[in-house]
C-alpha positions as CSV (number, residue, x, y, z in Angstrom):
1,X,59.5,103.0,109.2
2,X,59.9,104.2,112.8
3,X,56.4,102.9,113.8
4,X,57.4,99.5,112.4
5,X,60.4,99.4,114.7
6,X,58.1,99.8,117.8
7,X,56.0,96.8,117.1
8,X,58.5,94.1,118.1
9,X,55.9,91.6,119.4
10,X,54.7,90.6,115.9
11,X,56.8,88.3,113.8
12,X,55.2,89.7,110.6
13,X,56.0,93.2,111.6
14,X,59.5,92.2,112.4
15,X,59.9,90.4,109.0
16,X,58.4,93.4,107.2
17,X,60.9,95.7,108.9
18,X,63.8,93.5,107.7
19,X,62.4,93.4,104.2
20,X,62.0,97.2,104.2
21,X,65.5,97.8,105.4
22,X,67.0,95.5,102.7
23,X,64.9,96.6,99.7
24,X,64.5,100.3,100.5
25,X,67.6,101.1,102.5
26,X,70.1,98.7,101.0
27,X,71.0,97.1,104.3
28,X,72.6,93.7,104.7
29,X,70.2,91.2,106.2
30,X,73.0,89.5,108.1
31,X,73.9,92.8,109.8
32,X,70.3,93.4,110.8
33,X,69.4,90.1,112.4
34,X,71.0,90.5,115.8
35,X,69.8,94.1,116.2
36,X,66.2,93.5,115.0
37,X,65.6,90.0,116.4
38,X,68.0,89.8,119.3
39,X,65.4,91.0,121.9
40,X,62.7,88.6,120.8
41,X,62.6,86.2,123.8
42,X,60.2,83.5,122.3
43,X,62.4,81.3,120.0
44,X,59.3,80.3,118.0
45,X,58.4,83.9,117.3
46,X,62.0,84.7,116.4
47,X,62.2,81.7,114.0
48,X,58.9,82.7,112.3
49,X,60.1,86.3,111.8
50,X,63.4,85.0,110.3
51,X,61.6,82.5,108.0
52,X,59.2,85.2,106.7
53,X,62.0,87.7,106.1
54,X,64.4,85.2,104.4
55,X,61.6,83.7,102.3
56,X,60.2,87.0,101.2
57,X,63.6,88.2,100.1
58,X,64.4,84.8,98.4
59,X,61.3,85.1,96.3
60,X,61.2,88.9,96.2
61,X,61.2,89.3,92.4
62,X,58.4,86.8,92.0
63,X,56.3,88.2,94.8
64,X,56.9,91.8,93.6
65,X,55.6,90.9,90.1
66,X,52.5,89.4,91.7
67,X,51.9,92.4,93.9
68,X,52.1,94.8,91.0
69,X,49.2,93.0,89.4
70,X,47.1,93.2,92.6
71,X,47.6,96.8,93.5
72,X,45.5,99.3,91.6
73,X,48.2,101.9,91.9
74,X,51.7,102.1,93.5
75,X,51.8,103.0,97.2
76,X,53.2,106.4,98.2
77,X,56.8,106.5,99.4
78,X,55.7,107.0,103.0
79,X,53.7,103.8,102.8
80,X,56.5,101.5,101.6
81,X,56.4,99.8,105.0
82,X,52.9,98.6,104.0
83,X,54.3,97.4,100.7
84,X,56.9,95.3,102.6
85,X,54.2,93.9,104.8
86,X,52.1,92.9,101.7
87,X,55.1,91.1,100.3
88,X,55.5,89.2,103.6
89,X,51.8,88.4,103.5
90,X,52.0,87.1,99.9
91,X,54.9,84.9,100.8
92,X,52.9,83.3,103.6
93,X,49.9,82.6,101.3
94,X,51.6,81.7,98.0
95,X,54.9,80.2,98.9
96,X,54.5,78.8,102.4
97,X,50.9,77.7,102.1
98,X,50.0,78.9,105.6
99,X,46.4,78.6,106.6
100,X,44.7,81.5,104.9
101,X,42.7,82.7,107.8
102,X,45.7,83.0,110.1
103,X,48.0,84.5,107.5
104,X,45.4,87.2,106.4
105,X,44.2,88.1,109.9
106,X,47.6,88.3,111.4
107,X,48.9,90.4,108.5
108,X,46.0,92.8,108.8
109,X,46.7,93.1,112.6
110,X,50.3,93.8,111.7
111,X,49.4,96.8,109.5
112,X,47.3,98.2,112.4
113,X,50.4,97.8,114.6
114,X,52.1,100.1,112.2
115,X,49.6,102.8,113.0
116,X,48.1,102.6,109.5
117,X,44.6,101.4,110.1
118,X,43.5,102.9,106.8
119,X,45.5,100.1,105.0
120,X,43.8,97.2,106.8
121,X,41.2,97.0,104.1
122,X,43.8,97.2,101.4
123,X,45.9,94.4,102.9
124,X,42.8,92.2,103.5
125,X,41.6,92.7,99.9
126,X,45.0,92.2,98.2
127,X,45.7,89.0,100.1
128,X,42.3,87.5,99.6
129,X,42.4,88.4,95.9
130,X,45.8,86.7,95.7
131,X,44.3,83.5,97.0
132,X,41.4,83.6,94.5
133,X,43.7,84.4,91.5
134,X,46.7,82.4,92.6
135,X,47.0,80.1,89.6
136,X,46.3,82.8,87.0
137,X,48.8,85.2,88.7
138,X,51.6,82.6,88.6
139,X,50.9,81.8,85.0
140,X,51.2,85.5,84.2
141,X,54.4,86.2,86.1
142,X,56.0,82.9,84.9
143,X,56.1,84.4,81.4
144,X,58.7,86.9,82.7
145,X,62.1,85.3,83.4
146,X,62.9,87.7,86.2
147,X,59.8,86.7,88.1
148,X,59.9,83.1,87.2
149,X,63.5,82.6,88.5
150,X,63.4,85.4,91.1
151,X,66.7,86.9,90.0
152,X,67.5,90.3,88.5
153,X,67.7,90.4,84.6
154,X,71.5,91.1,84.6
155,X,72.1,88.1,87.0
156,X,70.1,85.8,84.7
157,X,72.0,86.9,81.7
158,X,75.4,86.5,83.4
159,X,74.7,83.0,84.7
160,X,73.3,81.9,81.3
161,X,76.4,83.2,79.7
162,X,78.9,81.7,82.2
163,X,77.1,78.3,82.7
164,X,75.0,77.6,79.5
165,X,74.6,73.9,80.5
166,X,73.9,74.5,84.2
167,X,72.2,77.9,84.6
168,X,68.8,76.6,85.5
169,X,70.2,74.3,88.2
170,X,72.2,77.2,89.6
171,X,69.1,79.4,89.8
172,X,67.0,76.7,91.3
173,X,69.6,76.0,94.0
174,X,69.8,79.7,94.8
175,X,66.0,79.6,95.6
176,X,66.2,76.6,98.0
177,X,66.6,76.7,101.8
178,X,70.2,75.8,102.7
179,X,71.0,72.8,104.8
180,X,72.7,73.2,108.2
181,X,76.2,71.8,107.8
182,X,78.7,71.2,110.5
183,X,82.5,70.9,110.7
184,X,83.8,68.3,113.1
185,X,86.9,69.3,115.1
186,X,89.3,66.5,114.4
187,X,91.4,67.5,117.4
188,X,88.5,66.3,119.6
189,X,87.3,63.3,117.6
190,X,86.5,61.9,114.2
191,X,83.4,62.4,112.2
192,X,82.0,58.9,112.8
193,X,82.2,59.4,116.5
194,X,80.4,62.7,116.3
195,X,77.6,61.2,114.1
196,X,77.1,58.7,116.9
197,X,76.8,61.6,119.4
198,X,74.2,63.3,117.2
199,X,72.2,60.0,116.9
200,X,72.3,59.6,120.6
201,X,70.7,63.0,120.9
202,X,68.0,62.1,118.4
203,X,69.5,64.3,115.7
204,X,69.6,62.8,112.2
205,X,72.6,63.6,110.1
206,X,74.7,62.3,107.2
207,X,78.4,62.8,106.1
208,X,79.1,64.9,103.1
209,X,81.4,63.6,100.4
210,X,84.9,64.8,99.7
211,X,85.5,66.0,103.2
212,X,86.5,64.2,106.4
213,X,84.9,66.7,108.6
214,X,81.5,67.7,107.0
215,X,78.2,66.6,108.4
216,X,74.8,67.7,107.1
217,X,71.9,67.8,109.6
218,X,68.5,66.6,108.4
219,X,66.8,69.5,110.1
220,X,68.5,72.8,111.3
221,X,68.7,73.2,115.1
222,X,70.0,75.9,117.5
223,X,73.7,75.6,118.0
224,X,73.2,75.0,121.7
225,X,71.4,71.8,120.8
226,X,74.5,70.4,119.2
227,X,76.5,68.0,121.5
228,X,79.8,69.5,122.4
229,X,79.3,72.8,120.6
230,X,80.3,75.0,123.5
231,X,83.4,72.9,124.2
232,X,84.5,73.2,120.6
233,X,83.7,69.7,119.2
234,X,81.9,71.1,116.2
235,X,81.3,74.3,114.3
236,X,78.8,75.5,111.7
237,X,80.4,75.7,108.2
238,X,79.2,74.9,104.7
239,X,80.8,71.8,103.2
240,X,82.4,73.7,100.3
241,X,84.1,76.1,102.7
242,X,85.6,73.0,104.4
243,X,87.5,72.0,101.3
244,X,89.9,75.0,101.7
245,X,92.1,73.7,104.5
246,X,92.9,70.3,102.9
247,X,93.7,72.0,99.6
248,X,96.5,74.0,101.3
249,X,98.5,70.7,101.8
250,X,99.5,71.8,105.3
251,X,102.6,70.4,107.1
252,X,104.2,70.8,110.5
253,X,106.5,73.8,110.8
254,X,104.7,75.9,108.2
255,X,103.8,79.5,108.6
256,X,100.3,80.3,107.3
257,X,98.4,83.5,106.5
258,X,94.6,83.6,106.3
259,X,93.8,86.8,104.5
260,X,90.3,88.3,104.8
261,X,89.8,85.8,107.6
262,X,86.6,86.9,109.3
263,X,84.5,85.3,110.7
264,X,87.2,82.7,111.2
265,X,85.8,79.4,110.1
266,X,88.7,78.7,107.7
267,X,91.3,79.9,110.2
268,X,89.9,77.5,112.8
269,X,89.8,74.6,110.3
270,X,93.5,75.3,109.4
271,X,94.4,75.0,113.0
272,X,92.3,72.0,113.6
273,X,93.9,70.2,110.6
274,X,97.5,70.7,111.5
275,X,98.6,70.9,115.1
276,X,102.3,71.4,114.4
277,X,102.2,74.6,112.4
278,X,104.8,77.2,113.2
279,X,102.1,79.9,113.4
280,X,98.9,81.2,111.8
281,X,98.2,84.9,111.1
282,X,94.6,85.9,110.5
283,X,94.0,89.3,109.1
284,X,90.8,91.3,108.4
285,X,90.2,95.0,107.9
286,X,87.0,95.1,110.0
287,X,87.7,95.1,113.7
288,X,84.2,94.0,114.7
289,X,84.4,91.0,112.3
290,X,87.9,90.3,113.5
291,X,86.6,90.0,117.0
292,X,84.4,87.1,115.8
293,X,87.6,85.3,114.7
294,X,89.0,85.6,118.2
295,X,85.7,84.5,119.7
296,X,85.5,81.4,117.5
297,X,89.1,80.5,118.2
298,X,88.5,80.9,122.0
299,X,85.5,78.5,121.9
300,X,87.6,76.0,119.9
301,X,90.6,76.4,122.3
302,X,92.8,77.4,119.3
303,X,95.4,80.2,119.0
304,X,96.3,82.5,116.0
305,X,97.7,86.0,115.6
306,X,94.7,88.1,114.7
307,X,95.6,91.4,113.0
308,X,93.3,94.2,111.9
309,X,94.6,95.5,108.6
310,X,94.1,95.7,104.8
311,X,95.3,92.5,103.1
312,X,96.0,94.7,100.1
313,X,98.5,96.9,102.0
314,X,100.8,94.4,103.8
315,X,103.5,96.9,104.5
316,X,101.3,98.2,107.4
317,X,101.3,94.8,109.2
318,X,103.7,92.2,107.7
319,X,106.8,91.4,109.7
320,X,108.8,90.6,106.7
321,X,108.9,86.8,107.3
322,X,107.5,84.9,104.3
323,X,104.5,82.5,104.6
324,X,104.6,78.9,103.4
325,X,100.9,78.9,102.8
326,X,98.5,81.8,102.1
327,X,94.7,81.4,102.0
328,X,93.1,84.3,100.1
329,X,89.3,83.9,100.6
330,X,88.7,87.0,98.5
331,X,85.8,89.5,98.8
332,X,83.4,88.7,96.0
333,X,79.8,88.9,94.8
334,X,78.8,86.0,97.0
335,X,76.8,84.7,94.1
336,X,77.5,81.2,95.2
337,X,75.9,81.5,98.7
338,X,72.6,83.2,97.7
339,X,70.6,80.4,99.3
340,X,72.1,81.4,102.7
341,X,72.0,85.2,102.0
342,X,69.0,85.9,99.7
343,X,69.3,89.6,100.2
344,X,72.4,89.5,97.9
345,X,70.1,89.1,94.9
346,X,68.6,92.5,95.7
347,X,71.7,94.3,96.9
348,X,74.1,93.3,94.3
349,X,74.4,95.4,91.1
350,X,75.8,94.4,87.6
351,X,78.7,96.9,87.8
352,X,79.8,95.4,91.2
353,X,81.4,92.4,89.4
354,X,84.1,94.4,87.6
355,X,84.9,96.4,90.7
356,X,85.2,93.2,92.8
357,X,87.4,91.5,90.2
358,X,89.7,94.6,90.3
359,X,89.8,94.3,94.1
360,X,90.6,90.6,93.9
361,X,93.5,91.3,91.5
362,X,94.8,94.0,93.9
363,X,94.8,91.5,96.8
364,X,96.6,88.8,94.8
365,X,99.3,91.2,93.6
366,X,99.8,92.5,97.2
367,X,100.0,89.1,98.8
368,X,102.2,87.3,96.3
369,X,105.4,88.8,97.5
370,X,104.6,87.5,101.0
371,X,104.7,83.9,99.8
372,X,107.9,81.9,100.2
373,X,109.6,80.2,97.2
374,X,107.9,76.9,96.6
375,X,104.9,78.1,98.7
376,X,101.2,77.7,97.9
377,X,98.6,80.4,97.7
378,X,95.0,79.1,97.6
379,X,92.7,81.6,95.8
380,X,89.0,81.1,96.9
381,X,85.7,82.9,96.2
382,X,82.1,82.0,96.9
383,X,81.2,83.3,93.5
384,X,79.9,81.5,90.3
385,X,80.8,84.4,88.0
386,X,83.8,83.6,85.8
387,X,85.1,87.2,85.8
388,X,85.8,86.8,89.5
389,X,87.3,83.4,89.2
390,X,89.1,82.0,86.2
391,X,89.3,85.6,84.8
392,X,91.3,86.8,87.8
393,X,93.5,83.7,88.0
394,X,94.4,83.6,84.3
395,X,95.2,87.3,84.3
396,X,97.5,86.9,87.3
397,X,99.3,84.0,85.7
398,X,99.9,86.0,82.5
399,X,101.5,88.7,84.6
400,X,103.7,86.6,86.8
401,X,106.3,84.2,85.3
402,X,107.1,82.8,88.8
403,X,103.4,81.7,89.3
404,X,102.1,78.4,88.3
405,X,99.0,76.2,88.8
406,X,99.2,73.3,91.1
407,X,96.5,71.0,89.9
408,X,93.8,70.1,92.5
409,X,93.2,66.6,91.2
410,X,89.8,66.3,92.8
411,X,86.6,64.4,91.9
412,X,84.2,67.3,92.4
413,X,83.4,70.5,90.5
414,X,84.0,71.9,87.0
415,X,87.5,72.6,85.7
416,X,87.9,76.4,85.2
417,X,91.2,78.1,84.3
418,X,93.3,75.6,86.3
419,X,90.9,75.8,89.2
420,X,87.7,74.0,90.1
421,X,84.2,75.5,90.4
422,X,81.5,74.0,92.6
423,X,78.1,75.2,91.7
424,X,75.4,75.9,94.3
425,X,73.6,72.7,95.5
426,X,76.2,70.3,94.1
427,X,76.9,67.6,96.8
428,X,74.7,69.7,99.2
429,X,77.4,72.4,99.1
430,X,77.5,76.2,98.3
431,X,79.0,77.6,95.2
432,X,82.8,78.0,95.6
433,X,85.8,78.5,93.3
434,X,89.3,77.2,94.2
435,X,92.6,77.7,92.4
436,X,96.0,76.6,93.9
437,X,98.9,78.8,92.9
438,X,102.5,77.8,93.5
439,X,105.6,80.1,93.5
440,X,108.5,78.8,91.4
C-alpha cells in the first residue's frame, strides 16, 4: 500500500487508502483521518475523500457482496489496494449516484496513480458492468441478510435477539449519515439566543427534545463556521451524550469524577452546567486523548484536574477524598454510534462483547468505593447490546447491598434493568444507555 500513500492528490486514492487500512490492517478510521487527510489543502477534496471513505465502510458488507459477483476471481494479496479502490468506485456509482463518466474515469485514473496500470481495464470493466447489472445485483445480494443490512452476521443476530421489536430500525439508523449536533454553553447564553445567532449567519438549525443545550444543524459545516465556536459558545456533541450531565443532579459544592473522560465533552458539559462545584477530576488512561480534554477545556475557558491513569486502579491516583458524583462513561462496543463511526462494524468481533462487559464490571467495582455515602454514580455506554448495559448493572446490584437504582423518570428511551436505553436515530440521537446508581 506504499504506492497508495504517495498519491495524496486524488480523493479516491485517499479514500481507498483509508478503506484498506481499516479492512486489511484493522486500523481505526478516527485515528487515521488527521494523518491521512491533514495535509490536503483543498477542503472540497478533503470532504470528498472523507465522504467516499465513510460511505464505503458504511456499506462495506453490501458493496463487498456486489464486488464478489463482478470479479472473475479474487485479487492477489498484493493487489488488495486495487480491491479497496474498486469498493470506493462501487460506492460512488451504486450508493451516491455520481455521474457515471466522472466516477469511472476518475477511479481508473486513481488505479494508475497506484502504479498499477495493468488494473485499469479491470477497474473500468467492473464498474461499467456494475452499472449495467445494478438492479439484478442488488436483488441477488438483498437475499443475504449480511449484505442487505450491511452488518456482520453475529451483529445481526445479537440485535435481533436484544431488540426483537426494533432491530430493523436500529440497523437502518446505523446506515444513515449522522446529523451535526451542537451543545450550547449555558455559561455564555441560552439555546434560543444561539439559534438566533445561527439564523443570522444563514445556518438552519432546530432544538432537540429532552435537552436544554442540544441543537441540530440542517447541514454539517466546518466548526470555524459556527458563530462563537473559538470563544467557547458552543461545542460539537451528540444529543444523547448531552443527557449525561443533567442526570447527575449536580449541585454547588459537590466533588465530581469523570472517569474515562477523553475527549472531554461530558467533562465540559458538567462544568458548564454547575459553576459552583467544589472540583472536577477528569481521568483517562491515554495521555494523547487526555490532552484533548485539556484543549477542549481551554477553548471553553473551564478548569478541571486532568489525570492520566487507569480508572480501574484508583489507588494509583485517588487522593482518598470521596466524590459526590461519578460519571462512568465506560469503554464499550460503541454499537450505538455506528452511524458516526462505520468502521466499528468491520473492526468489532463477537467475542469482544464479553471482554468489554468484564472490563465494565471491573471499572464499576473499582470506582464504587470512591463514591460518598448518598452519592450518585451514572453508568453510561454508547452500546445497544444488553450484555454491556442491563447485564452489567443488574450483576453489580446483585453483588452490592449498598447500591440501589435511582429512577431516571424521563420521557425518552426504553426501560432496561433500572436504566434507560436510547436506540440509534431516536429523537435524532445516537444509541446510549444510562443507569443511575445511588450509594445507601
